[in-house]
N, CA and C atoms as a LAMMPS dump frame, in Angstrom:
ITEM: TIMESTEP
0
ITEM: NUMBER OF ATOMS
321
ITEM: BOX BOUNDS ff ff ff
-5.0000000000000000e+02 5.0000000000000000e+02
-5.0000000000000000e+02 5.0000000000000000e+02
-5.0000000000000000e+02 5.0000000000000000e+02
ITEM: ATOMS id mol type element x y z
1 1 1 N 402.427 151.556 344.322
2 1 2 C 403.44 150.988 343.437
3 1 3 C 403.054 149.592 342.959
4 2 1 N 402.244 148.877 343.731
5 2 2 C 401.87 147.52 343.329
6 2 3 C 401.183 147.519 341.964
7 3 1 N 400.252 148.433 341.774
8 3 2 C 399.533 148.489 340.493
9 3 3 C 400.497 148.798 339.343
10 4 1 N 401.434 149.681 339.585
11 4 2 C 402.437 150.009 338.566
12 4 3 C 403.27 148.777 338.224
13 5 1 N 403.746 148.044 339.236
14 5 2 C 404.555 146.855 338.997
15 5 3 C 403.763 145.78 338.256
16 6 1 N 402.492 145.629 338.6
17 6 2 C 401.641 144.662 337.894
18 6 3 C 401.512 145.047 336.419
19 7 1 N 401.281 146.316 336.153
20 7 2 C 401.195 146.792 334.759
21 7 3 C 402.504 146.555 334.023
22 8 1 N 403.623 146.797 334.687
23 8 2 C 404.923 146.594 334.054
24 8 3 C 405.197 145.111 333.807
25 9 1 N 404.725 144.234 334.695
26 9 2 C 404.851 142.788 334.461
27 9 3 C 404.088 142.395 333.205
28 10 1 N 402.892 142.929 333.066
29 10 2 C 402.073 142.616 331.888
30 10 3 C 402.743 143.155 330.624
31 11 1 N 403.12 144.43 330.638
32 11 2 C 403.795 145.015 329.479
33 11 3 C 405.125 144.327 329.195
34 12 1 N 405.853 144 330.249
35 12 2 C 407.156 143.356 330.107
36 12 3 C 407.076 141.951 329.547
37 13 1 N 405.882 141.366 329.584
38 13 2 C 405.666 140.056 328.972
39 13 3 C 405.072 140.199 327.579
40 14 1 N 404.051 141.03 327.454
41 14 2 C 403.317 141.154 326.193
42 14 3 C 404.168 141.796 325.088
43 15 1 N 404.844 142.879 325.386
44 15 2 C 405.6 143.582 324.342
45 15 3 C 406.727 142.735 323.739
46 16 1 N 407.584 142.108 324.555
47 16 2 C 408.617 141.265 323.928
48 16 3 C 408.033 140.099 323.13
49 17 1 N 406.992 139.451 323.673
50 17 2 C 406.411 138.322 322.957
51 17 3 C 405.658 138.761 321.707
52 18 1 N 405.108 139.973 321.706
53 18 2 C 404.444 140.485 320.503
54 18 3 C 405.452 140.665 319.372
55 19 1 N 406.676 141.008 319.73
56 19 2 C 407.725 141.141 318.711
57 19 3 C 408.298 139.78 318.324
58 20 1 N 408.35 138.853 319.265
59 20 2 C 408.966 137.543 319.032
60 20 3 C 408.013 136.538 318.389
61 21 1 N 406.737 136.633 318.71
62 21 2 C 405.753 135.643 318.249
63 21 3 C 405.697 135.503 316.727
64 22 1 N 405.648 136.587 315.955
65 22 2 C 405.613 136.408 314.498
66 22 3 C 406.817 135.628 313.964
67 23 1 N 407.98 135.907 314.489
68 23 2 C 409.179 135.171 314.077
69 23 3 C 409.059 133.705 314.478
70 24 1 N 408.611 133.456 315.692
71 24 2 C 408.468 132.087 316.185
72 24 3 C 407.462 131.297 315.346
73 25 1 N 406.348 131.928 314.987
74 25 2 C 405.342 131.246 314.167
75 25 3 C 405.835 130.972 312.752
76 26 1 N 406.66 131.845 312.221
77 26 2 C 407.159 131.629 310.858
78 26 3 C 408.373 130.694 310.821
79 27 1 N 409.214 130.733 311.848
80 27 2 C 410.449 129.944 311.852
81 27 3 C 410.361 128.686 312.713
82 28 1 N 409.417 128.669 313.635
83 28 2 C 409.349 127.561 314.595
84 28 3 C 410.428 127.732 315.649
85 29 1 N 410.549 126.757 316.525
86 29 2 C 411.554 126.873 317.597
87 29 3 C 412.953 126.53 317.088
88 30 1 N 413.434 127.32 316.15
89 30 2 C 414.736 127.098 315.527
90 30 3 C 415.804 127.859 316.323
91 31 1 N 416.332 127.197 317.344
92 31 2 C 417.303 127.829 318.247
93 31 3 C 418.58 128.218 317.498
94 32 1 N 419.007 127.371 316.58
95 32 2 C 420.222 127.673 315.808
96 32 3 C 420.059 128.968 315.021
97 33 1 N 418.931 129.11 314.335
98 33 2 C 418.681 130.339 313.577
99 33 3 C 418.546 131.541 314.503
100 34 1 N 417.899 131.356 315.629
101 34 2 C 417.752 132.445 316.598
102 34 3 C 419.118 132.971 317.032
103 35 1 N 420.025 132.071 317.403
104 35 2 C 421.364 132.5 317.826
105 35 3 C 422.16 133.08 316.661
106 36 1 N 421.965 132.533 315.478
107 36 2 C 422.646 133.065 314.298
108 36 3 C 422.214 134.504 314.031
109 37 1 N 420.907 134.761 314.065
110 37 2 C 420.404 136.11 313.832
111 37 3 C 420.771 137.059 314.971
112 38 1 N 420.753 136.552 316.202
113 38 2 C 421.076 137.393 317.362
114 38 3 C 422.542 137.837 317.347
115 39 1 N 423.389 137.064 316.691
116 39 2 C 424.806 137.422 316.65
117 39 3 C 425.265 137.793 315.245
118 40 1 N 424.318 138.192 314.398
119 40 2 C 424.638 138.431 312.983
120 40 3 C 425.457 139.693 312.729
121 41 1 N 425.402 140.669 313.625
122 41 2 C 426.215 141.876 313.437
123 41 3 C 426.562 142.468 314.801
124 42 1 N 427.422 143.461 314.794
125 42 2 C 427.913 144.002 316.06
126 42 3 C 426.823 144.708 316.865
127 43 1 N 425.823 145.266 316.21
128 43 2 C 424.732 145.933 316.939
129 43 3 C 423.864 144.909 317.658
130 44 1 N 423.519 143.82 316.988
131 44 2 C 422.717 142.792 317.656
132 44 3 C 423.526 142.111 318.756
133 45 1 N 424.817 141.925 318.555
134 45 2 C 425.663 141.366 319.612
135 45 3 C 425.698 142.3 320.816
136 46 1 N 425.834 143.59 320.548
137 46 2 C 425.817 144.587 321.617
138 46 3 C 424.532 144.475 322.428
139 47 1 N 423.39 144.426 321.744
140 47 2 C 422.097 144.382 322.43
141 47 3 C 421.941 143.097 323.234
142 48 1 N 422.275 141.958 322.649
143 48 2 C 422.107 140.691 323.358
144 48 3 C 423.077 140.538 324.52
145 49 1 N 424.298 140.998 324.365
146 49 2 C 425.24 140.927 325.482
147 49 3 C 424.816 141.844 326.623
148 50 1 N 424.255 142.992 326.28
149 50 2 C 423.72 143.898 327.291
150 50 3 C 422.588 143.217 328.06
151 51 1 N 421.692 142.572 327.342
152 51 2 C 420.566 141.862 327.964
153 51 3 C 421.067 140.708 328.83
154 52 1 N 422.036 139.965 328.324
155 52 2 C 422.58 138.83 329.07
156 52 3 C 423.21 139.269 330.387
157 53 1 N 424.045 140.281 330.327
158 53 2 C 424.679 140.786 331.558
159 53 3 C 423.622 141.335 332.517
160 54 1 N 422.651 142.073 331.999
161 54 2 C 421.579 142.614 332.846
162 54 3 C 420.792 141.496 333.513
163 55 1 N 420.51 140.44 332.781
164 55 2 C 419.763 139.306 333.344
165 55 3 C 420.572 138.613 334.443
166 56 1 N 421.861 138.426 334.228
167 56 2 C 422.7 137.798 335.252
168 56 3 C 422.777 138.653 336.511
169 57 1 N 422.938 139.954 336.337
170 57 2 C 422.972 140.865 337.484
171 57 3 C 421.633 140.848 338.214
172 58 1 N 420.542 140.854 337.464
173 58 2 C 419.22 140.832 338.083
174 58 3 C 419.007 139.562 338.892
175 59 1 N 419.367 138.415 338.349
176 59 2 C 419.185 137.162 339.084
177 59 3 C 420.026 137.153 340.351
178 60 1 N 421.251 137.639 340.274
179 60 2 C 422.084 137.737 341.484
180 60 3 C 421.445 138.68 342.5
181 61 1 N 420.911 139.803 342.041
182 61 2 C 420.244 140.759 342.925
183 61 3 C 418.998 140.155 343.554
184 62 1 N 418.209 139.446 342.757
185 62 2 C 416.993 138.807 343.277
186 62 3 C 417.342 137.904 344.452
187 63 1 N 418.339 137.064 344.271
188 63 2 C 418.683 136.109 345.325
189 63 3 C 419.36 136.783 346.515
190 64 1 N 420.212 137.751 346.268
191 64 2 C 420.87 138.45 347.374
192 64 3 C 419.862 139.261 348.201
193 65 1 N 419.125 140.109 347.53
194 65 2 C 418.151 140.972 348.226
195 65 3 C 417.013 140.141 348.814
196 66 1 N 416.574 139.14 348.079
197 66 2 C 415.492 138.288 348.563
198 66 3 C 415.862 137.533 349.822
199 67 1 N 417.061 137.005 349.861
200 67 2 C 417.517 136.309 351.081
201 67 3 C 417.718 137.291 352.23
202 68 1 N 418.243 138.47 351.905
203 68 2 C 418.452 139.488 352.947
204 68 3 C 417.135 139.856 353.611
205 69 1 N 416.061 139.923 352.815
206 69 2 C 414.739 140.281 353.334
207 69 3 C 413.921 139.062 353.751
208 70 1 N 414.511 137.862 353.605
209 70 2 C 413.815 136.618 353.944
210 70 3 C 412.523 136.453 353.138
211 71 1 N 412.607 136.723 351.849
212 71 2 C 411.453 136.628 350.954
213 71 3 C 411.258 135.192 350.479
214 72 1 N 410.034 134.867 350.145
215 72 2 C 409.697 133.564 349.578
216 72 3 C 409.543 133.69 348.064
217 73 1 N 409.489 132.567 347.394
218 73 2 C 409.209 132.487 345.952
219 73 3 C 410.214 133.247 345.082
220 74 1 N 411.475 133.247 345.467
221 74 2 C 412.489 133.939 344.666
222 74 3 C 412.697 133.266 343.311
223 75 1 N 412.307 132.009 343.204
224 75 2 C 412.434 131.294 341.936
225 75 3 C 411.538 131.911 340.865
226 76 1 N 410.434 132.537 341.274
227 76 2 C 409.462 133.044 340.313
228 76 3 C 410.025 134.177 339.437
229 77 1 N 410.588 135.255 340.009
230 77 2 C 411.169 136.287 339.134
231 77 3 C 412.427 135.803 338.413
232 78 1 N 413.147 134.851 339.001
233 78 2 C 414.311 134.284 338.311
234 78 3 C 413.856 133.516 337.073
235 79 1 N 412.807 132.724 337.21
236 79 2 C 412.254 131.987 336.082
237 79 3 C 411.691 132.952 335.03
238 80 1 N 411.002 133.997 335.491
239 80 2 C 410.472 135.005 334.571
240 80 3 C 411.574 135.673 333.769
241 81 1 N 412.709 135.916 334.419
242 81 2 C 413.857 136.514 333.732
243 81 3 C 414.384 135.573 332.658
244 82 1 N 414.451 134.291 332.977
245 82 2 C 414.976 133.317 332.008
246 82 3 C 414.004 133.041 330.871
247 83 1 N 412.717 133.013 331.152
248 83 2 C 411.736 132.669 330.123
249 83 3 C 411.29 133.855 329.277
250 84 1 N 411.229 135.04 329.885
251 84 2 C 410.785 136.24 329.164
252 84 3 C 411.934 137.224 329.041
253 85 1 N 412.484 137.636 330.165
254 85 2 C 413.591 138.584 330.16
255 85 3 C 413.538 139.486 331.37
256 86 1 N 414.469 140.414 331.397
257 86 2 C 414.547 141.405 332.47
258 86 3 C 413.253 142.211 332.542
259 87 1 N 412.587 142.363 331.401
260 87 2 C 411.349 143.157 331.35
261 87 3 C 410.231 142.548 332.186
262 88 1 N 410.291 141.27 332.481
263 88 2 C 409.348 140.642 333.408
264 88 3 C 409.998 140.415 334.767
265 89 1 N 411.217 139.915 334.785
266 89 2 C 411.87 139.552 336.043
267 89 3 C 412.009 140.7 337.02
268 90 1 N 412.405 141.871 336.529
269 90 2 C 412.595 143.015 337.426
270 90 3 C 411.297 143.522 338.027
271 91 1 N 410.268 143.83 337.243
272 91 2 C 409.043 144.311 337.886
273 91 3 C 408.373 143.236 338.756
274 92 1 N 408.522 141.957 338.388
275 92 2 C 407.95 140.897 339.22
276 92 3 C 408.659 140.822 340.562
277 93 1 N 409.99 140.917 340.556
278 93 2 C 410.717 140.925 341.826
279 93 3 C 410.336 142.14 342.66
280 94 1 N 410.264 143.315 342.035
281 94 2 C 409.901 144.526 342.777
282 94 3 C 408.483 144.428 343.338
283 95 1 N 407.57 143.797 342.609
284 95 2 C 406.217 143.575 343.107
285 95 3 C 406.242 142.648 344.319
286 96 1 N 406.945 141.527 344.214
287 96 2 C 407.032 140.597 345.343
288 96 3 C 407.711 141.244 346.544
289 97 1 N 408.709 142.065 346.279
290 97 2 C 409.404 142.781 347.36
291 97 3 C 408.472 143.781 348.04
292 98 1 N 407.708 144.509 347.236
293 98 2 C 406.736 145.472 347.782
294 98 3 C 405.695 144.758 348.636
295 99 1 N 405.181 143.649 348.148
296 99 2 C 404.203 142.869 348.92
297 99 3 C 404.829 142.376 350.213
298 100 1 N 406.046 141.864 350.155
299 100 2 C 406.734 141.375 351.347
300 100 3 C 406.944 142.49 352.37
301 101 1 N 407.423 143.619 351.917
302 101 2 C 407.678 144.751 352.832
303 101 3 C 406.378 145.25 353.431
304 102 1 N 405.348 145.367 352.622
305 102 2 C 404.032 145.824 353.111
306 102 3 C 403.488 144.863 354.153
307 103 1 N 403.595 143.552 353.882
308 103 2 C 403.118 142.552 354.838
309 103 3 C 403.898 142.608 356.159
310 104 1 N 405.193 142.902 356.074
311 104 2 C 406.017 142.995 357.279
312 104 3 C 405.593 144.165 358.161
313 105 1 N 405.178 145.252 357.511
314 105 2 C 404.769 146.449 358.262
315 105 3 C 403.367 146.327 358.857
316 106 1 N 402.562 145.417 358.334
317 106 2 C 401.2 145.278 358.851
318 106 3 C 401.116 144.286 359.996
319 107 1 N 402.217 143.559 360.255
320 107 2 C 402.199 142.577 361.36
321 107 3 C 402.331 143.222 362.689
């Protein structure tokens, strides 16, 4: 599963940024325009609110499950979720969790 999670971390970073980069290069870091376009119609609002709720749930899960398992570096998938999205945060947390569990079984 580690190799799968690593691949998903890469895809979860590259694919969203491949879609976002052209807009960013043409518009610059125009946060006002970004929020305006993200909330321009009910479909985009639906998608962004879904992503927002998913990200909040994921961050809560990362910290709850991570503390339960006494994992280190929980800030890393939380930061990945905030900077990239759930598409990076979730597979990164699952990778760190897999590594932690595997290390626990080898001791």
